[in-house]
N, C-alpha and C positions, 0 to 999 in steps of 0.2 A: 504494500500500500504506500509506503514512503517513496518507493521508486516512481510510482505513478504521480505522486504529488510533486516530486522533484522535476518531472518532465512536463509539468503544466496541465494537470488534470482539471476537470471542471469544478465549479464552486461547490456543488453538492457533496463532492467527495471530501473537500476540506471541512465542511460542516460535519460530515459523518465521522471523520477522524477526530475532530474536536470533541464530539459527544462521547466517543469511545475512550479518549484520554481522560475526560472529566469523570466518567463513570468508574474508570480504573482507579483514579485518585480517591474517589468517594469510598470504594471498597477497601483501599489501603487505610483510610482514616477510620472507617467504621468497623473493620475487622477486630482490632484490639479492644475496642469499646464493647463489642458483643461478647468477647471472651471474658472480659472483666465482669460484665453483668451476669453471664452464665455461672462463673465461679462464685459470685456473691449469692446467687439463688441456691446453688448447690450447697454452699457452706451453711446457709440459713436453714435449708431443709434437713441437713444432717444434724445440725445443732438442735432443731426442734424435735427430731426423732429420738435424740438421746435423752430428752426430758421425760 
């Protein structure tokens, strides 16, 4: 895809590439947050089961 962009692809391909990169960065940002939340929930449920 980057080769096509370098050789002057149409504008919609630039937009598609921008959307893909933005979604990738969102996944990189939200991935660790999801893991932390999952660990909190799991720790809370195991702590509640011990009571």
